[in-house]
N, C-alpha and C positions, 0 to 999 in steps of 0.2 A: 346514148344507148350502148350497152356493152354486148358484144357479139361473141360467138364461139371462137371466132378467129382471134379476138383480143386475148382470150384466156390461153390459147395455144401459143401465142406469141409474146409481145412485149409486156402486156399487163400481167400475164402469168409469170413471166420471168421476174418482174419487179416484186410481185407478191412473194415469190420464192426467196428473193434476196431479203425481204422484209418480214419473213414469217414469224420471227420472234416478237417483233413489235405489233404485228397484226393479231397474233394470239394474245398478247398483252392487252390490247385494246378491249378485248372481250372478257378480261379477268373477272369483272363484277357481274357479268351475265352468265358465264359458263356454269356456275353451280346450279342455276335455275334450269338450264337445258339438261344437264346431267341428271338432275333429280326427276325431270319429266320423263326422260328416257327410262330410268330405273322403275318409275311408277307403272309403266305399261309392260315391262318385260315380265314374262311368265316362264315357268320351268320348261315349257315347250319351245321357247324362243331359241332357235338354233342358228338361223341365218339372218344376219343383219347387214344392210347396205348403208353406207354413209355417202350421201349425195353431195358432190362438190366438196370433197373432203379436205382440199387444200393440203397443208403440211401434216395433216393427220391427227390434230389434237383431239377431236371428238371421237374418232375411231379408236385411238389408243386408250382414252379414258373409258370408253364403253367396253373395250376388250378386257381391261383390268377389272371393271366392275361386274362383268358377266362372263366369267371364265369358261362357262359351258357352251358359249355361243362362238360362232366364227364370224368375224367382222371383216368386210371388204370395203375399203375406201376407194371411191371412184372420182376422178377429176380429169378435166380436159388438159390441164397443164402438165407436160412431161417433167418440167423442172420441179414443180411442187410434189409430184409423185415420187421423184427420186429422193427428195428430202424426207418424205413420209416413210419410204422404205428404209432409209437409213435409221430413222428414229424407231422403227419397229423391229430392229435386229434381234432384240431380246424378247419379243412377244411371240408366243406360240399360237395365238388365235387372231392375229390381225394381219391382213395383207392388203396390197394396194394395186390399183389397175388404172392405167391411163386410157380413158375411153369416154365417149358420150354415154351418159347414163341411159338414155332412151334406147341406145343400141345394145348396151351391155346388160341391162336388167333381165331380158328374156333368157340370157345365158346362165343366170343365177337362180332362175325360178325353181321351186316356189320360195319366195322371200317372206320371212316372218315379220321383219321390222325394218322400216326405212327411218333414218335419222339425218338431220342436216343442220349445221350452224350457218345460217345465212347463205345457203348454196342453191336455193331453188327459185331465186328471183330473176333468173337470166334466160329462161326458156323463151324461144321465139314464139312458140305456140303452147302456152301452158296447159290448155285443156288436153291437147294431144299427148303432151309429155306425161301428165299425171294419169291419163288413161292407160298409157303403156306401163306405167309403174303398177297400176291396179291389176292389169292383166297378168303381170309377172308375180303378183303377190299371192301368198297362201290365203285360204278362205278367211282366216281370222286375223289377217295381218293388220299392223298398225303403222301409222306415219306420224313422226314427231319432228317438227322443224321450227327454227326461229327466223324472223325477218324483222327489219326495221319497221317501227310504227311511223306515224306521220312525220314529215320532215321538220315541221315547226317544233316538235318535241325533241328533236335531235340537234341541240345547239352547236355541236361540233360541225355539223353540215351548214346550217344557216349562217353562222357567224364567219365561218371560213370562206363561204361563197361570197359574202358581202365584202370581206377584207380583200379579196382578190378580184373585185370588180364585177362579180356576177350578180344575178337577180335571185335573191333568196325567196322572193314572193312569186316566182314563176308558177304557172298552173301545175297541179299534180299530174303525173303521167304514169301510165301502166306499162310503158315501154320497158324492155329488159334493163335492169339497173338496180341500184341499192334500195330505192323506194318504190319499186314496182308493185310490191305487195303491202303497201302501207294501209290500204283501205280494206278492212276486214270483210265488208259486204262483198267486195269484188273477189277476194280470195275464197270465201265460203262458196260463192257461185261456181268458181273454177273447180273446186274440189268435188262439190256435189255433182256437177256435170261429168266428172271424170271417174265416177264410181267409188267415191269416198263419202262416208257419213261423218260429219264434223260436229265437234262440240264447240262451244264458245271459246275463243282463244283467251289466253291469259296475257294481260298487259304487264310488262315488267319495266319499271323505271330503274335505270342503273347509271353508274358513273363510267363514262367511256374514257379509258386511260390512254393518253397519247404521249405522255412524257414522264420521265422519272430520272432519278440520279442526282448528281452534284449540280447539274444545270438542266433541270427538267424542261424549262422553256425552250432552250436551244434544241433539246432532244425532240420536243413536240413540233417545233418549226421544221426541223429536218425531216421528221416523219411525214408531216403534211405536205412537204415538198416532193415526197415520193409516192404517197398513197392518198387517195381521196379527191374531193372536188377542187382543191387548190393546185394539185400537182400539174395538171395540164396548163392551167393559166400561168403558173410560174415558169414552166418549161418553155412555153410558146411566146412569152412576153419579150419585148426589147429590153436590153440591159437596164436602162433607167427605170422602166416600169417594173421590171422584176425586183429591183431594190425597193421600190415603194410597196409592192405586194408583200415582200418579206418583212418590211418594217411594220406594216399594219397587222400582219399575221403574228408577229412577235408581241405586239400590244394586246391582241386578243388572247393569246395563250397565257400571257402574264396575268391577265385578269382571273384566269381559272387555275392559277398555281396555288397549291396548298402544301407548304413544306417542300418535300422532294418529289412531288407528283404534280402533273397537270391532268385534270379530269373534267370533262364536259358533261352536262346533263344529256341523257340519251334515253330512248324508249324503244322497246321491241315487243313483238307478239310471239308467244309460244303457242303453236298450233298442234293439236292432237286430232287425228282422224283415223277411222277404222274402215276397212274395206267393206263396201256395201254388200249385203247378202243377196 
């Protein structure tokens, strides 16, 4: 389970160090999210909040695409927010704030549009969190976010878990974490209880890019050693076991190499919801 403390501490710091490669991993999903955001934006959309904005990729893309709106990216990690602020130096309509979204949202009310790239799966109490977002939203507000679909469809997770000694067949869990929102029935129930009217989510299958360059396999192994389900197993293993983990991980990544990239099959949901009247 990933907690708020994790994002304000070590995990947030690692993601800040790896922001270029984490952004790269979503290269083939990002156009779908950006299109979904633009599809719901209307001329009256003036105030947009990016939930769990990380290093600011979605905030900045939205700010560029909708210059008449003001976008505020909010994240728990102070190191990620500093990077986002640096990236936004030339943007006139994007700003960033280090805060808990449930505490910050009321200060920005009324909010016309919430967006998020994989930033909403970590709420300790999702119904309470989405209720707070609805209460701070304008009457015709919209919510657009992505989240991973079932773990079995995300081969980067299952094969990496297996390669480092974990159980890829462990029961699905709704505890805060990357696959907390994998079940669309569960997510729809949360949103409906929280004051949002939901449409059926769009399932997007995409290539999750983890390595590229002259030696994309080495790049992928290094990335997985820092981010994702293998990182803690490698970090906590004894030296000999660590070497075995890395050897098996290298074999897995090599199977998914194509030229100068390593890409794993992945799947995500794109959710669109409107504030209930």
